[in-house]
C-alpha positions, -999 to +999 in steps of 0.1 A: -296+404+120-264+412+100-259+395+066-229+374+077-243+363+111-243+325+116-264+310+143-248+286+168-266+254+155-254+262+120-219+268+131-219+234+150-232+217+119-206+232+096-178+224+120-190+187+122-192+184+084-157+199+079-143+177+107-159+145+092-145+154+057-110+159+071-111+126+089-124+109+057-095+124+037-069+112+062-083+076+062-084+076+024-048+088+022-036+061+046-054+034+026-038+046-006-003+043+010-011+008+022-023-005-012-002+011-039-018+008-074+016+002-091+020-034-080+052-052-090+050-072-121+066-106-120+078-120-153+080-157-162+117-156-165+120-142-129+098-170-116+120-196-135+152-180-121+138-180-085+127-216-089+162-227-100+178-209-071+154-224-046+159-259-061+197-254-057+191-245-020+199-208-024+167-195-010+181-162+003+196-155-031+162-162-047+145-138-022+172-112-030+166-116-067+128-112-064+133-081-042+157-065-066+135-071-096+101-062-081+107-039-052+088-063-029+095-062+009+117-089+024+086-106+039+066-105+007+095-118-014+102-146+010+066-156+010+066-156-028+098-178-030+084-202-004+053-207-025+072-216-056 
């Protein structure tokens, strides 16, 4: 038997391990993009400004302000303003 010969069961096992590792890396990368570690920070002054705009009936302006300051999505910023 040559020194570099690999039997069929070993080749199948190696292929399975490499495939499983590749799938795991893809899943891990997708999860990292869904939950970024650098979450937006919301200051007290931003909350006060958004509350004032909401109280004045300017909800869209409050959402726009929150989006501009934090980088939140439209949906997340609207949810934030509605909960104020």
